[in-house]
N, C-alpha and C positions, 0 to 999 in steps of 0.2 A: 647229775643227783640218781639217776640209776647206778652207777658203778659205787655212789657211796651207799645207796640203799641195800646195793646186794653185798657190800661188805659185813655190815651190821648181820645180816640173814647168814652169810657166811663165819661169822664170827659167832654165834649162836649155834651151829655145826659144830663148831670147833671143841677140842678137848676140855677147853674152861667151860663151854657153854652145856656140852653134854655134862659135866661133872655139876655144874651148880643142876639142872634137872635131877640129877639121879640124889644129890643134896638134898633137894626141895621135897624131892616125894619119897625117899627111904622113912623118915617119920610117918608120914600115913601108912606105907606099906607096915610096916613094925606094927602100929596101934591096930590096924585091922587083921591082921594075922595074928596077933598074939604071938610073933617069934621074929629071930634075927637072922634067920635062912636065908630069905630075897636078898637082905641087905648085903649078905657074907656071898649071895649068887650072882648080886650085879657089880660088887669090887671085884671079883674071880672073873667075870665074863670082861668087864671093862679092861682090867688088866691083862688079859688072855688075848684081845681080839688088837690092841694095843700092841702087844709082842708080836703078834700074826702080821700084822701089816708094815711093821719094821721091817722084819723077816723078807717078805714078799719084796718090798721095794728095794731089797739088797739083793734080791735073787733077781729080779726083772729088770733093774734100772732101767726106767724108761722116762727118759729127760720132758721135761716139761716144755712147753709151745714156746716158740720165740716170740720178742714183743710187737713185731708186726699183726701176730696173731693171736695172742694174748692180750686181754685188758689191762691188769696188773702185771707186773714180775713178781717171781717167787721162786724162792729158791729149792732143793730140795727135787727126787723125783715124783712123778706125777700116777705113777698107777703101783698099786690100788689104790683107791680114793680112801684116804682116813676119814674124810666125812661122815662116806656113804657107812664105811663098815662101823663107826663108830655108833651114828644115828640106829641101824639096823641092832648093834647088841645094845643099845639102851633098849 
């Protein structure tokens, strides 16, 4: 049950969850600030952090732990954390 719960938490911090959070907050920011500048900065920042993570993963090339040490099997490289970088950017 804990693994299933943490998968939901992980999905919320992934690209789709962060994009949904950004899409939900952008209208409130536009209404409050009466400007599109924060929305443009959010889109540029989100795209920029995604590109930075992809480049860093290609440069560092750190494999994920094998299944005896990992709760679930995932593909791709493990460092830097896209979830942490995306959350910090948003």
